[in-house]
Structure formats: C-alpha cells, structure tokens
C-alpha positions as a LaTeX table, in Angstrom:
\begin{tabular}{lrrr}
\hline
Residue & $x$ (\AA) & $y$ (\AA) & $z$ (\AA) \\
\hline
Met1 & 143.34 & 99.13 & 134.29 \\
Asn2 & 142.47 & 102.46 & 132.27 \\
Ser3 & 143.78 & 103.05 & 128.98 \\
Glu4 & 144.11 & 106.49 & 127.74 \\
Leu5 & 145.54 & 107.72 & 123.76 \\
Gln6 & 147.75 & 111.36 & 124.03 \\
Gln7 & 149.71 & 112.64 & 120.77 \\
Phe8 & 152.70 & 114.59 & 120.84 \\
Asp9 & 155.27 & 115.94 & 117.84 \\
Ile10 & 158.01 & 113.84 & 120.26 \\
Ala11 & 158.41 & 111.32 & 122.98 \\
Ile12 & 161.65 & 111.04 & 125.00 \\
Val13 & 162.07 & 108.40 & 126.89 \\
Gly14 & 164.94 & 109.76 & 129.60 \\
Ala15 & 164.97 & 112.50 & 131.66 \\
Gly16 & 168.77 & 112.76 & 132.98 \\
Ala17 & 170.47 & 116.30 & 132.19 \\
Val18 & 170.75 & 114.95 & 128.16 \\
Gly19 & 166.67 & 114.07 & 127.96 \\
Gly20 & 165.69 & 116.70 & 130.60 \\
Ser21 & 167.68 & 119.81 & 128.69 \\
Leu22 & 166.90 & 118.19 & 125.15 \\
Ala23 & 163.12 & 118.21 & 126.28 \\
Tyr24 & 163.21 & 121.63 & 127.18 \\
Ala25 & 165.49 & 123.04 & 124.31 \\
Leu26 & 162.83 & 121.41 & 121.82 \\
Ala27 & 159.67 & 122.87 & 124.12 \\
Lys28 & 161.56 & 126.24 & 123.49 \\
Ala29 & 161.23 & 125.68 & 119.72 \\
Asp30 & 157.34 & 125.15 & 119.97 \\
Phe31 & 157.95 & 121.08 & 119.97 \\
Ser32 & 155.04 & 119.40 & 122.09 \\
Ile33 & 157.21 & 116.83 & 124.35 \\
Ala34 & 156.33 & 113.46 & 126.12 \\
Leu35 & 159.25 & 113.13 & 128.56 \\
Ile36 & 158.87 & 109.71 & 130.36 \\
Glu37 & 161.35 & 108.55 & 133.30 \\
Lys38 & 161.47 & 105.28 & 135.42 \\
Thr39 & 162.19 & 107.39 & 138.50 \\
Ala40 & 160.31 & 110.23 & 140.07 \\
Val41 & 161.43 & 113.64 & 138.20 \\
Ser42 & 163.50 & 115.69 & 140.86 \\
Ala43 & 167.05 & 116.38 & 141.22 \\
Thr44 & 167.06 & 114.65 & 144.52 \\
Glu45 & 165.48 & 110.95 & 143.49 \\
Gln46 & 166.84 & 110.37 & 140.37 \\
Pro47 & 170.10 & 108.04 & 140.10 \\
Ala48 & 171.68 & 110.06 & 137.60 \\
Phe49 & 172.01 & 112.78 & 139.73 \\
Asp50 & 174.08 & 112.54 & 142.03 \\
Glu51 & 177.30 & 113.65 & 144.28 \\
Arg52 & 179.28 & 113.36 & 141.70 \\
His53 & 180.55 & 116.67 & 139.99 \\
Leu54 & 180.69 & 117.07 & 136.20 \\
Gly55 & 183.09 & 118.49 & 134.12 \\
Phe56 & 181.76 & 120.92 & 131.24 \\
Ser57 & 183.32 & 122.31 & 128.15 \\
Arg58 & 183.55 & 125.85 & 127.39 \\
Ser59 & 181.04 & 124.73 & 124.29 \\
Thr60 & 178.68 & 122.71 & 126.44 \\
Gln61 & 178.40 & 126.16 & 129.03 \\
Val62 & 177.54 & 128.61 & 125.77 \\
Ala63 & 174.83 & 125.93 & 124.82 \\
Leu64 & 173.77 & 126.13 & 128.11 \\
Gln65 & 173.50 & 129.67 & 128.71 \\
Gly66 & 171.92 & 130.19 & 125.23 \\
Leu67 & 169.04 & 128.10 & 126.66 \\
Gly68 & 168.87 & 130.52 & 129.40 \\
Leu69 & 169.45 & 128.23 & 132.07 \\
Trp70 & 173.41 & 128.99 & 133.36 \\
Ser71 & 172.56 & 131.78 & 135.15 \\
Ala72 & 170.58 & 129.19 & 137.61 \\
Met73 & 173.71 & 127.26 & 137.63 \\
Glu74 & 176.40 & 129.52 & 137.62 \\
Ser75 & 176.76 & 130.46 & 141.39 \\
Asp76 & 177.81 & 126.72 & 141.67 \\
Ala77 & 180.27 & 126.21 & 139.12 \\
Val78 & 183.96 & 126.02 & 139.24 \\
Thr79 & 185.91 & 127.60 & 136.45 \\
Ile80 & 188.55 & 125.55 & 135.43 \\
Ser81 & 191.33 & 127.90 & 132.98 \\
Arg82 & 194.28 & 125.91 & 133.51 \\
Ile83 & 194.09 & 121.57 & 133.45 \\
His84 & 198.03 & 120.21 & 134.37 \\
Val85 & 198.37 & 116.84 & 132.72 \\
Ser86 & 201.10 & 114.54 & 133.80 \\
Ser87 & 202.45 & 110.98 & 135.13 \\
Lys88 & 203.38 & 109.40 & 137.88 \\
Gly89 & 206.68 & 108.64 & 138.06 \\
Arg90 & 208.20 & 109.86 & 134.97 \\
Phe91 & 208.91 & 112.85 & 133.37 \\
Gly92 & 206.88 & 115.60 & 131.04 \\
Ser93 & 203.74 & 116.99 & 131.74 \\
Val94 & 201.84 & 119.82 & 130.44 \\
Met95 & 199.76 & 122.89 & 131.31 \\
Met96 & 197.06 & 123.47 & 129.48 \\
Asp97 & 196.09 & 127.02 & 129.60 \\
Ala98 & 192.81 & 128.99 & 128.79 \\
Lys99 & 194.39 & 132.45 & 128.18 \\
Asp100 & 196.61 & 130.82 & 125.37 \\
Glu101 & 193.51 & 130.46 & 123.27 \\
Gly102 & 192.07 & 133.42 & 124.14 \\
Phe103 & 189.22 & 131.84 & 126.42 \\
Glu104 & 188.29 & 132.79 & 129.78 \\
Ala105 & 187.71 & 129.16 & 130.90 \\
Leu106 & 188.88 & 125.79 & 129.39 \\
Gly107 & 185.41 & 124.19 & 131.07 \\
Tyr108 & 183.52 & 123.97 & 133.90 \\
Val109 & 182.50 & 122.19 & 137.31 \\
Leu110 & 179.03 & 122.18 & 138.53 \\
Pro111 & 177.28 & 119.37 & 141.32 \\
Ala112 & 174.97 & 116.80 & 138.93 \\
Arg113 & 172.50 & 118.11 & 141.40 \\
Thr114 & 172.26 & 121.44 & 140.73 \\
Ile115 & 171.76 & 120.48 & 137.09 \\
Gly116 & 169.32 & 118.12 & 137.95 \\
Arg117 & 167.84 & 121.20 & 139.89 \\
Val118 & 167.78 & 123.57 & 137.60 \\
Ile119 & 166.92 & 121.06 & 134.24 \\
His120 & 163.54 & 119.98 & 136.19 \\
Gln121 & 162.58 & 123.34 & 137.27 \\
Ala122 & 162.99 & 125.36 & 133.82 \\
Ile123 & 161.31 & 121.75 & 132.83 \\
Ala124 & 158.08 & 122.29 & 135.06 \\
Glu125 & 157.75 & 125.61 & 133.99 \\
Met126 & 157.04 & 124.50 & 130.23 \\
Glu127 & 153.56 & 124.12 & 129.62 \\
Asn128 & 154.27 & 121.87 & 126.43 \\
Ile129 & 156.00 & 119.33 & 128.39 \\
Glu130 & 154.40 & 116.96 & 129.54 \\
Ile131 & 155.58 & 114.46 & 132.04 \\
Phe132 & 155.12 & 110.63 & 132.64 \\
Ala133 & 156.76 & 110.05 & 136.38 \\
Pro134 & 157.86 & 107.56 & 137.84 \\
Ala135 & 156.73 & 105.91 & 134.46 \\
Ser136 & 157.42 & 102.05 & 133.14 \\
Leu137 & 157.93 & 101.26 & 128.91 \\
Leu138 & 155.58 & 98.62 & 128.87 \\
Asn139 & 155.71 & 98.22 & 124.85 \\
Ala140 & 157.13 & 100.74 & 122.10 \\
Ser141 & 156.87 & 100.34 & 117.87 \\
Ile142 & 157.13 & 102.45 & 115.35 \\
Asn143 & 155.29 & 101.96 & 111.78 \\
Glu144 & 155.55 & 104.92 & 108.73 \\
Glu145 & 152.62 & 107.35 & 110.39 \\
Ala146 & 154.31 & 107.27 & 114.00 \\
Ala147 & 156.20 & 106.28 & 116.83 \\
Thr148 & 153.92 & 104.24 & 119.56 \\
Leu149 & 154.23 & 104.12 & 123.39 \\
Gln150 & 152.71 & 101.77 & 125.96 \\
Leu151 & 152.89 & 102.75 & 129.42 \\
Glu152 & 152.05 & 102.43 & 132.85 \\
Cys153 & 152.36 & 105.48 & 135.04 \\
Asn154 & 150.78 & 105.82 & 138.42 \\
Gly155 & 147.87 & 102.66 & 138.09 \\
Gln156 & 146.84 & 104.29 & 134.59 \\
Gln157 & 147.95 & 102.24 & 131.17 \\
Ile158 & 148.60 & 105.41 & 128.82 \\
Asp159 & 149.22 & 104.77 & 125.25 \\
Ile160 & 151.36 & 107.93 & 123.47 \\
Lys161 & 151.68 & 108.31 & 120.20 \\
Ala162 & 154.38 & 111.00 & 118.52 \\
Asp163 & 156.30 & 111.56 & 115.54 \\
Leu164 & 159.01 & 110.76 & 116.98 \\
Leu165 & 160.61 & 108.74 & 119.73 \\
Ile166 & 164.13 & 109.83 & 121.24 \\
Gly167 & 166.01 & 107.40 & 123.33 \\
Ala168 & 168.08 & 109.10 & 125.50 \\
Asp169 & 167.96 & 106.87 & 128.08 \\
Gly170 & 171.57 & 106.03 & 129.55 \\
Ala171 & 174.21 & 103.09 & 128.63 \\
Glu172 & 171.45 & 100.30 & 129.46 \\
Ser173 & 169.03 & 101.84 & 127.19 \\
Gln174 & 165.83 & 100.15 & 127.36 \\
Val175 & 164.93 & 102.14 & 123.98 \\
Arg176 & 166.98 & 100.12 & 122.51 \\
Glu177 & 166.39 & 96.95 & 123.71 \\
Gln178 & 162.84 & 97.27 & 122.82 \\
Phe179 & 164.01 & 97.67 & 118.91 \\
Gly180 & 166.64 & 95.61 & 119.30 \\
Ile181 & 169.60 & 97.81 & 118.07 \\
Asn182 & 172.89 & 95.89 & 118.01 \\
Thr183 & 176.10 & 97.44 & 120.19 \\
Thr184 & 179.76 & 96.85 & 119.70 \\
Arg185 & 181.66 & 96.97 & 123.42 \\
Trp186 & 184.73 & 97.02 & 124.75 \\
Glu187 & 185.43 & 95.86 & 128.20 \\
Tyr188 & 188.73 & 98.16 & 129.50 \\
Ala189 & 188.84 & 96.12 & 132.32 \\
Gln190 & 188.02 & 98.83 & 134.50 \\
Ser191 & 186.00 & 100.64 & 136.67 \\
Ala192 & 185.63 & 104.45 & 138.40 \\
Val193 & 185.90 & 104.70 & 141.80 \\
Ile194 & 184.63 & 108.38 & 142.72 \\
Ala195 & 184.34 & 110.56 & 145.57 \\
Asn196 & 184.79 & 114.15 & 147.24 \\
Leu197 & 187.92 & 114.94 & 148.89 \\
Asp198 & 188.27 & 118.41 & 151.03 \\
Val199 & 191.91 & 119.50 & 151.07 \\
Glu200 & 193.86 & 121.73 & 153.12 \\
Ser201 & 193.85 & 124.19 & 149.92 \\
Leu202 & 193.46 & 124.38 & 146.23 \\
Asp203 & 193.68 & 126.81 & 143.35 \\
Thr204 & 189.73 & 126.78 & 142.33 \\
Ser205 & 190.65 & 127.47 & 138.65 \\
Leu206 & 193.31 & 124.27 & 138.12 \\
Ala207 & 191.81 & 120.92 & 137.44 \\
His208 & 194.65 & 117.65 & 137.21 \\
Glu209 & 194.66 & 114.79 & 135.05 \\
Arg210 & 197.24 & 112.18 & 136.58 \\
Phe211 & 197.94 & 109.14 & 134.66 \\
Ile212 & 199.54 & 106.47 & 136.71 \\
Glu213 & 200.73 & 102.74 & 136.56 \\
Asp214 & 197.19 & 101.24 & 135.42 \\
Gly215 & 195.06 & 104.06 & 135.05 \\
Ala216 & 194.09 & 107.82 & 135.62 \\
Leu217 & 192.99 & 109.93 & 138.23 \\
Ala218 & 191.15 & 112.90 & 137.07 \\
Leu219 & 190.57 & 116.05 & 139.68 \\
Leu220 & 188.00 & 118.17 & 139.70 \\
Pro221 & 187.91 & 121.56 & 141.99 \\
Arg222 & 184.44 & 121.21 & 143.67 \\
Asn223 & 184.32 & 124.28 & 145.28 \\
Asp224 & 187.52 & 126.37 & 147.82 \\
Lys225 & 187.78 & 123.15 & 149.64 \\
Gly226 & 187.74 & 119.77 & 148.02 \\
Tyr227 & 188.02 & 118.37 & 144.85 \\
Gly228 & 185.52 & 115.45 & 142.90 \\
Val229 & 188.01 & 112.71 & 142.15 \\
Val230 & 187.75 & 110.47 & 139.50 \\
Cys231 & 189.84 & 107.29 & 139.76 \\
Ser232 & 190.15 & 104.87 & 136.85 \\
Val233 & 191.52 & 102.18 & 137.44 \\
Ala234 & 191.93 & 98.39 & 136.56 \\
Asp235 & 188.93 & 96.09 & 138.09 \\
Met236 & 191.13 & 94.87 & 140.92 \\
Glu237 & 192.62 & 97.57 & 141.73 \\
Ala238 & 188.91 & 99.32 & 142.52 \\
Asp239 & 188.35 & 96.29 & 144.59 \\
Arg240 & 190.91 & 97.27 & 146.69 \\
Leu241 & 189.94 & 101.23 & 146.86 \\
Met242 & 186.77 & 100.28 & 147.80 \\
Ala243 & 188.30 & 98.27 & 150.50 \\
Met244 & 190.24 & 100.78 & 152.21 \\
Asp245 & 188.76 & 102.73 & 154.74 \\
Asn246 & 189.21 & 106.59 & 154.31 \\
Glu247 & 192.84 & 106.76 & 156.14 \\
Gln248 & 193.84 & 104.56 & 153.51 \\
Phe249 & 192.34 & 106.09 & 150.49 \\
Lys250 & 193.61 & 109.36 & 151.34 \\
Asp251 & 196.90 & 108.25 & 151.58 \\
Tyr252 & 195.90 & 106.19 & 148.11 \\
Ile253 & 195.60 & 109.69 & 146.81 \\
Ala254 & 198.73 & 111.20 & 148.16 \\
Asp255 & 200.63 & 108.91 & 146.78 \\
Cys256 & 199.38 & 109.41 & 142.91 \\
Met257 & 199.16 & 113.00 & 143.43 \\
Gly258 & 202.79 & 113.97 & 145.27 \\
Ser259 & 203.16 & 117.39 & 145.45 \\
His260 & 200.58 & 118.53 & 143.15 \\
Leu261 & 197.56 & 118.09 & 145.91 \\
Ser262 & 197.98 & 119.63 & 149.67 \\
Glu263 & 196.94 & 117.47 & 152.69 \\
Ile264 & 193.68 & 115.74 & 152.39 \\
Gln265 & 191.51 & 116.36 & 155.27 \\
Asp266 & 188.41 & 114.45 & 154.30 \\
Val267 & 186.90 & 111.78 & 152.01 \\
Gly268 & 183.48 & 111.81 & 151.36 \\
Gln269 & 181.15 & 108.32 & 149.80 \\
Arg270 & 183.05 & 106.03 & 147.26 \\
Tyr271 & 181.09 & 105.01 & 144.04 \\
Arg272 & 182.38 & 102.44 & 141.94 \\
Phe273 & 180.98 & 102.00 & 138.42 \\
Pro274 & 182.09 & 99.86 & 135.51 \\
Leu275 & 183.64 & 100.76 & 132.28 \\
Ala276 & 183.53 & 100.01 & 128.87 \\
Leu277 & 183.35 & 101.33 & 125.12 \\
Val278 & 180.07 & 101.26 & 123.73 \\
Arg279 & 178.54 & 102.57 & 120.37 \\
Val280 & 175.14 & 101.66 & 118.52 \\
Arg281 & 175.57 & 100.11 & 114.64 \\
Glu282 & 172.74 & 102.59 & 113.80 \\
Ser283 & 171.73 & 105.29 & 116.04 \\
Val284 & 168.82 & 106.70 & 113.90 \\
Arg285 & 165.42 & 104.27 & 112.04 \\
Gln286 & 162.27 & 105.97 & 111.00 \\
Arg287 & 161.08 & 108.10 & 113.95 \\
Leu288 & 163.66 & 106.73 & 116.48 \\
Val289 & 166.91 & 108.31 & 117.75 \\
Leu290 & 169.22 & 106.81 & 120.49 \\
Ile291 & 171.27 & 110.33 & 121.81 \\
Gly292 & 173.80 & 109.98 & 124.87 \\
Asn293 & 175.11 & 107.14 & 126.36 \\
Ala294 & 172.16 & 105.17 & 125.02 \\
Ala295 & 174.06 & 105.73 & 121.89 \\
His296 & 177.66 & 105.95 & 122.86 \\
Tyr297 & 179.25 & 105.88 & 126.09 \\
Ile298 & 182.79 & 106.40 & 126.37 \\
His299 & 185.78 & 106.18 & 128.77 \\
Pro300 & 185.58 & 109.43 & 131.49 \\
Val301 & 189.35 & 109.94 & 131.09 \\
Ala302 & 188.86 & 113.05 & 129.90 \\
Ala303 & 185.72 & 114.13 & 130.98 \\
Gln304 & 184.36 & 114.12 & 127.44 \\
Gly305 & 181.05 & 111.93 & 127.44 \\
Phe306 & 178.72 & 114.92 & 128.72 \\
Asn307 & 179.91 & 116.91 & 126.92 \\
Leu308 & 179.86 & 114.94 & 123.49 \\
Ser309 & 176.41 & 113.82 & 124.75 \\
Met310 & 175.23 & 117.39 & 125.11 \\
Arg311 & 176.70 & 118.08 & 120.78 \\
Asp312 & 174.12 & 115.56 & 120.51 \\
Val313 & 171.47 & 117.52 & 121.81 \\
Ala314 & 172.16 & 120.51 & 120.28 \\
Ala315 & 172.93 & 118.65 & 116.54 \\
Leu316 & 169.28 & 117.37 & 116.66 \\
Val317 & 167.63 & 120.49 & 117.93 \\
Glu318 & 169.34 & 122.10 & 114.81 \\
Thr319 & 168.04 & 119.27 & 112.83 \\
Leu320 & 164.40 & 119.03 & 114.10 \\
Val321 & 163.83 & 122.64 & 113.64 \\
Met322 & 165.03 & 122.71 & 109.98 \\
Ala323 & 163.33 & 120.14 & 109.23 \\
Lys324 & 159.90 & 121.96 & 110.92 \\
Gln325 & 160.66 & 125.30 & 108.85 \\
Ser326 & 161.31 & 123.37 & 105.40 \\
Gly327 & 157.75 & 121.49 & 105.54 \\
Lys328 & 159.59 & 117.97 & 105.90 \\
Gln329 & 158.35 & 115.36 & 109.34 \\
Ile330 & 160.81 & 115.19 & 111.80 \\
Gly331 & 160.80 & 111.67 & 111.92 \\
Asp332 & 161.28 & 111.03 & 108.30 \\
Leu333 & 164.26 & 108.64 & 108.09 \\
Glu334 & 166.21 & 111.36 & 105.21 \\
Val335 & 166.24 & 113.81 & 107.74 \\
Leu336 & 167.50 & 111.56 & 111.09 \\
Gln337 & 169.93 & 110.05 & 108.70 \\
Gly338 & 171.16 & 113.90 & 108.36 \\
Tyr339 & 171.55 & 114.02 & 111.89 \\
Ser340 & 173.48 & 110.73 & 112.31 \\
Gln341 & 176.15 & 111.77 & 110.05 \\
Trp342 & 176.73 & 114.87 & 111.07 \\
Arg343 & 177.16 & 113.77 & 114.46 \\
Gln344 & 179.25 & 110.50 & 113.65 \\
Gln345 & 182.96 & 112.66 & 112.76 \\
Asp346 & 182.73 & 114.05 & 116.14 \\
Glu347 & 181.78 & 111.23 & 117.96 \\
Arg348 & 184.69 & 108.94 & 115.66 \\
Val349 & 187.07 & 111.66 & 117.21 \\
Met350 & 186.33 & 111.72 & 120.67 \\
Val351 & 186.00 & 107.85 & 120.93 \\
Ala352 & 189.85 & 107.91 & 119.12 \\
Phe353 & 190.86 & 110.41 & 121.71 \\
Thr354 & 189.79 & 108.84 & 125.24 \\
Asp355 & 190.17 & 105.52 & 123.94 \\
Gly356 & 193.71 & 106.44 & 122.29 \\
Leu357 & 195.14 & 108.26 & 125.97 \\
Val358 & 193.71 & 105.14 & 127.93 \\
Arg359 & 195.74 & 102.76 & 125.84 \\
Leu360 & 198.76 & 104.86 & 126.15 \\
Phe361 & 198.67 & 105.70 & 129.34 \\
Thr362 & 197.77 & 102.22 & 130.52 \\
Asn363 & 200.06 & 100.12 & 128.39 \\
Pro364 & 203.26 & 98.96 & 130.90 \\
Leu365 & 205.51 & 97.88 & 127.90 \\
Leu366 & 208.59 & 99.95 & 127.27 \\
Pro367 & 208.28 & 100.89 & 123.93 \\
Val368 & 205.21 & 102.28 & 124.70 \\
Ala369 & 206.31 & 104.22 & 127.87 \\
Phe370 & 208.77 & 106.10 & 125.41 \\
Leu371 & 206.13 & 106.81 & 123.08 \\
Arg372 & 204.27 & 107.96 & 125.86 \\
Gln373 & 206.60 & 110.61 & 126.74 \\
Lys374 & 207.27 & 112.05 & 123.62 \\
Gly375 & 203.26 & 112.42 & 123.70 \\
Leu376 & 203.29 & 114.55 & 126.56 \\
Leu377 & 206.55 & 116.55 & 125.28 \\
Ala378 & 204.35 & 117.18 & 122.04 \\
Leu379 & 201.65 & 118.11 & 123.94 \\
Arg380 & 204.09 & 120.38 & 125.77 \\
Tyr381 & 206.31 & 122.07 & 122.98 \\
Ile382 & 204.42 & 121.60 & 119.97 \\
Pro383 & 201.45 & 124.53 & 119.53 \\
Ser384 & 199.42 & 122.70 & 116.39 \\
Ile385 & 199.29 & 119.24 & 119.11 \\
Arg386 & 198.76 & 121.31 & 122.10 \\
Asn387 & 195.97 & 123.11 & 120.63 \\
Leu388 & 194.16 & 120.01 & 118.87 \\
Phe389 & 193.85 & 118.43 & 121.96 \\
Thr390 & 192.84 & 122.44 & 123.82 \\
Arg391 & 190.11 & 121.89 & 121.39 \\
Ala392 & 188.97 & 118.34 & 122.00 \\
Val393 & 189.09 & 119.53 & 125.42 \\
Thr394 & 186.81 & 122.21 & 124.89 \\
Gly395 & 184.28 & 120.66 & 122.34 \\
Arg396 & 185.02 & 122.79 & 119.20 \\
Leu397 & 186.40 & 120.16 & 116.66 \\
Gly398 & 184.02 & 119.57 & 114.03 \\
Lys399 & 181.02 & 121.17 & 112.33 \\
Gln400 & 179.30 & 123.77 & 115.35 \\
Ala401 & 175.71 & 123.59 & 116.34 \\
Ala402 & 173.87 & 127.18 & 116.49 \\
Leu403 & 173.64 & 126.34 & 120.29 \\
Met404 & 177.04 & 125.51 & 120.70 \\
Arg405 & 178.40 & 128.78 & 119.59 \\
Gly406 & 176.04 & 130.82 & 121.41 \\
Val407 & 172.76 & 130.63 & 119.71 \\
Pro408 & 170.14 & 131.85 & 122.03 \\
Gly409 & 167.54 & 129.07 & 122.10 \\
Asn410 & 164.64 & 130.91 & 121.43 \\
Arg411 & 165.49 & 132.34 & 117.97 \\
Leu412 & 166.14 & 128.58 & 116.73 \\
Ser413 & 162.80 & 128.31 & 115.32 \\
Ser414 & 162.82 & 132.12 & 114.31 \\
\hline
\end{tabular}
C-alpha cells in the first residue's frame, strides 16, 4: 500500500452540511483544506442529505447568502413568516409573526438534498480544497507542531499533516472517539419519526409546533403540496408509528393536528432517529476543534440543531481569520479557547431552551400542565417573553459572528 504525505492548513473530517459549508468558508478565506468523508461526496450518496427538510433560521440564511451559496438554494426554499405554537387538547396558543419583529421571514425550509448539491458544487470549484472520499480514518494524533492523520482512500494510505484538525463528523464522531473526548448524555427515551405529507391545501408561509401528550409534532411546509413532519415521541409510541400502514399514520397525524391541518392525501416513507441530549466535556484542544453535532446534539423540538451548528461555523471561521491576520497560529490552544468561550453561552441557551420545552410539554403531572398553559399564555401576551422566543428561533441570541450579520465571505479575510 502506497504512502503519501500531504500538508494543509486545516483538515476537516465530515463533509455534511456543517463540514462542507465550513470547508467552503475557510477556503474563501485563503486557507488550504483537506476535506475527509467516509462516503462518496455527493448529495445523492451521502446519508446526511436524505429526504428530510431542514429548518433554517434567518441568521443561517444570512450566513449562506454571505458565502454566496443562498442564490443557488433559494428557488427550492420555502419562506416561513409565521409559526403557530399550540398544545393538543388544551387552551392557549400563540402565533409568532415575522412582521412583529420587522423581518420578512422567521426562517426557511429546504430539502437536505438541495443543501448537499449546492455545497458540494461550490466545494468542487475551490482549488484550495482537496477532497478525500470515500476515506477511512485509520489514526489521528496531535503534537505541538501539527495534527497528523492516516487515511485509507481508494486503496492508498495517505498521511496528512495540518495546523488544525476539525471534527465535523456528527453525533457519533470518530474524531471525538479517537481522542477520547468524553460526553455528557441524557437519553430522552424518545425517537423522531420523520415523513413527508401531501395535503389538500396549506399556507406555505406558516409552520406549526404542536405539543401532544408524550411529545411534539413540527410541521414545516416544503412546497405548495405538503409538509415535512417530525414526530418527537416516546420510543414505544415511535414503535407504533413505524408499524402503522399509511392510512393509519395519516389518521394519527390528522388527530394530533385537528383543524390546523387540511386533508392528508399522501404520506412518504417514514424514517426514525433516536433522540438524546449530548454535549462534549471539551470542544477544543491544542490543534483540535469539534463543531456541530460532534460537539452538541440537541432535541429537534424547535428545529434549532442545524442553526446552532451553523453559528459554530460562522464563529470558528471568524476566530481563525482573525488569528491568521494577527500572526497567531490557528491551532494554538489560546486561540481555540477563545472560540470555545464565545460559543458556550449560545450552546447553553439552546440546550436550556430545547430541553426545557421537552420537559415542560411532555410532563403529564397536573401542576406542570398548569404551568404549560401559563407558559403559552405568557408567550402570547407578554411581548418581552415573545421577543426572547423569537430571538432564539431566528438565531439572534448572544454575540453574532460577522457571517451571521451579513458580512460577505470574501471580506472576512480582507
């Protein structure tokens, strides 16, 4: 087996939406990038780019626009200007409206495959990104001078040295495992059951967050025909949903949503994912960073996981660009700790926000049910609470990175 040494500024393991957009942003800032992925890098072959529809916050859309990626995605995007939050069988609901905040949108919905196609086409055009895929990570090590990786790619052993190694390889991160980085994990005993629905009629500007007895349903309009639905329910209920035929599943969704949903005409294939809260005990070491789901995996109740990860991308790009401009080593622990401290507040707020929603709206105790209704009423009638909720949904809590404020990607390194 041949051995070949290649050197880069940055090695990124994981070429999903987070790793791919990070590679593209860093390449635009004139870093040389090794992008390593265990599957073929294409929107049709990579598991991350499946039939799901992802919710984008407004700040994520602004960042993608700054990178020059949004124009190629926009034709497939659905604009969300209102979000209706309600609870089945109980009084109290609230309508969040973008115009109340002075925005044209609270967020957007895009097919995962569109995101993959656009990002991978952009990556392919960057001369300073080299893709290693499909590739197996055999070994990784770090010393004061560099991060070193051994890969098997297309029958060859390839040795890579980089000033910085970034793990963007998801909730079951191999990079995290290689370096023995511990996590704290809370099992919700829930699963997400995901499917596409075609309905008789819908308002494509309106998304729904509907709390039910043992979980929640998020309905994201995906086009003028239907929704992407995420049912976050107890594991036993998820077993039941996956065992249903299409007619039974249609009846289940219709019963949960009541008058908020028109007649369901068709149901796509169902997928199931276990749900947990996972956080790393340390997201940075000398010459090492974990970002996205490799660093934090949160409940999808408010569709904020991808948006939280994109804020990681924006903050890390800005941190590394500023380090390079000031003559610092991008892999120095002091530089990376600055990034980690920046991201801690946002992560803590999002964890508390999503975890709190799950616990509040799935607890069957009567005192909690009372508080739940009070919470919905407060959200509806108290502007400061509604504003805080809207800021969380749109990604505007805490310090905002330049990309999230609309600074074009080509100006980050200028």
